[in-house]
N, C-alpha and C positions, 0 to 999 in steps of 0.2 A: 810459342812458335814451334817448339819441339813436339808438342802434342799434335799440332796441325800436320807436320811432316809425317809423323807416325800414322795418322789417319789416312793421308794420301797414299803412303806406301802400302798400307793394308788394302785400301780400295784398288790400287793398281795390281797388286798381287792376286786378289781374288777375281778381278775382271779378266786377267790373263789366263786363269784356270778355267773360267767359265766359257770363254769364246770357243775353244776347240770342241767342247761337248755340245754347244749350241749348233755349231757348223755340222757336226756329224749327225745330230738329230735332224737337222733340216735336209740333209742329203739322203737319209734313209727313208723318207716318206715317199709315197707314190703320188705326189701332187702332180696335177696336170701341168704341162709345159705351155706357157703363154708367150706370145710374141705380138708385136705391133707391126702391121703392114698397111701403109697408106692411111694411117690414123685410126685403124680398126684393130681391136684385140682379136687374135686368133688363138684357138686352143688346139694343141696337137692331140689327135685321137687316133692312136695306132698308126702313125705314119701319115695321116691326112690332116692338114691344117683346115680347121672348121671355123668360119667367122663367128665370133662371140666368145663369151667366157662361160665355160662349162666346169662346174666344180665336182661333179660326181662321176668322173671318168674312171671306169674299172674295166674288167675283162668282159663284161656284158654290154659295153657301150660300142656302138658302131657309127661310122660316118655314113650319111645317106644323102643322096641327091633326090630331091622331090621336085619334079617339073611343075610348071605353072606359076613361076614367079617366087616360089618359096626358097629354092636354092639348096645349099648344103647345110645340113644340121646334124647334130649328134642325138641319137636315141638309143634306147635299150634294144638289144638284138631281137627280142621277142615282141616288139611293138608292131601293131598292125599298120602297114603303110598304104597310102593311096596307090591306085593303079599307075603303072609307069615309073614308080620309084626304083632307084638302084642303090644297092649297098656298095660303097666304095672301098676298095682294098688297096 
């Protein structure tokens, strides 16, 4: 019984030491911000919520409105867009 208590105490102590480092590592990344609105996932792209989950959001990504039923998407800022498209700021 004493060995079990010792193992549990060591496990608890090591997990308490690991939790702050995991939290700080998670907050230091530039991971995209996701939110749910009306049952749909939205990604925050430089202040604009774009429907869908985009994983490679960086400084070269922009939110774009493409007319004709496509709607708002996230693309690379150097992408060739169809006529009538607007970059959202």
